[in-house]
TIMI-443776 format. One record per residue (C-alpha): residue number from 1; residue in one letter; x, y, z. Coordinates in pm, whole numbers. Layout:
N
{pt NUM, "A", {X, Y, Z}};
...
REM end
This chain:
73
{pt 1, "M", {12338, 9986, 3372}};
{pt 2, "L", {12306, 10288, 3597}};
{pt 3, "R", {11983, 10361, 3784}};
{pt 4, "K", {11928, 10722, 3881}};
{pt 5, "R", {11734, 10809, 4195}};
{pt 6, "S", {11631, 11145, 4331}};
{pt 7, "I", {11687, 11194, 4702}};
{pt 8, "A", {11630, 11501, 4920}};
{pt 9, "L", {11947, 11600, 5106}};
{pt 10, "I", {11930, 11893, 5347}};
{pt 11, "G", {11606, 12002, 5184}};
{pt 12, "H", {11738, 11993, 4827}};
{pt 13, "A", {11668, 11727, 4568}};
{pt 14, "T", {11973, 11562, 4420}};
{pt 15, "S", {12017, 11271, 4181}};
{pt 16, "V", {12247, 10978, 4237}};
{pt 17, "A", {12324, 10730, 3960}};
{pt 18, "L", {12446, 10386, 4070}};
{pt 19, "E", {12436, 10036, 3932}};
{pt 20, "A", {12127, 9840, 4043}};
{pt 21, "E", {12342, 9606, 4250}};
{pt 22, "F", {12470, 9895, 4464}};
{pt 23, "W", {12114, 10019, 4522}};
{pt 24, "T", {12015, 9670, 4635}};
{pt 25, "V", {12297, 9658, 4891}};
{pt 26, "L", {12222, 10011, 5014}};
{pt 27, "E", {11854, 9922, 5055}};
{pt 28, "A", {11956, 9617, 5261}};
{pt 29, "A", {12190, 9832, 5472}};
{pt 30, "A", {11911, 10082, 5540}};
{pt 31, "A", {11667, 9803, 5625}};
{pt 32, "A", {11917, 9641, 5861}};
{pt 33, "R", {11946, 9971, 6047}};
{pt 34, "R", {11570, 10035, 6026}};
{pt 35, "I", {11615, 10368, 5853}};
{pt 36, "S", {11502, 10490, 5514}};
{pt 37, "L", {11727, 10477, 5212}};
{pt 38, "A", {11713, 10858, 5203}};
{pt 39, "A", {11834, 10874, 5565}};
{pt 40, "L", {12121, 10638, 5486}};
{pt 41, "V", {12225, 10842, 5183}};
{pt 42, "A", {12206, 11159, 5393}};
{pt 43, "E", {12448, 11001, 5644}};
{pt 44, "I", {12679, 10898, 5363}};
{pt 45, "D", {12660, 11250, 5218}};
{pt 46, "A", {12745, 11410, 5554}};
{pt 47, "A", {13056, 11192, 5594}};
{pt 48, "R", {13187, 11183, 5237}};
{pt 49, "G", {13434, 11470, 5246}};
{pt 50, "E", {13563, 11559, 4899}};
{pt 51, "R", {13453, 11228, 4743}};
{pt 52, "S", {13157, 11233, 4504}};
{pt 53, "L", {12827, 11116, 4649}};
{pt 54, "A", {12804, 10827, 4403}};
{pt 55, "S", {13153, 10708, 4495}};
{pt 56, "A", {13077, 10740, 4867}};
{pt 57, "C", {12758, 10537, 4820}};
{pt 58, "R", {12946, 10262, 4636}};
{pt 59, "L", {13204, 10245, 4916}};
{pt 60, "A", {12930, 10234, 5181}};
{pt 61, "A", {12765, 9947, 4994}};
{pt 62, "L", {13098, 9765, 4973}};
{pt 63, "R", {13155, 9810, 5348}};
{pt 64, "H", {12808, 9675, 5424}};
{pt 65, "A", {12866, 9372, 5203}};
{pt 66, "Q", {13206, 9306, 5359}};
{pt 67, "D", {13065, 9342, 5711}};
{pt 68, "G", {12795, 9090, 5626}};
{pt 69, "R", {13051, 8841, 5501}};
{pt 70, "A", {13263, 8890, 5812}};
{pt 71, "A", {12955, 8820, 6025}};
{pt 72, "G", {12884, 8501, 5830}};
{pt 73, "Q", {12577, 8624, 5645}};
REM end
């Protein structure tokens, strides 16, 4: 089931709908970097190119999970 969250990006509120599992991984990624979830999503947004924000967030979560596995976490 999708969970929708509102996040301010460049001063404008936007909604992102992701599965709860992706939000959990993104929250862990933000915590590992000691930044807020909103700051992490803003970074993802700035680097996403033509990809949708939801898709870019899912890929960022996947990368974080894969990096953790590679590091033996």
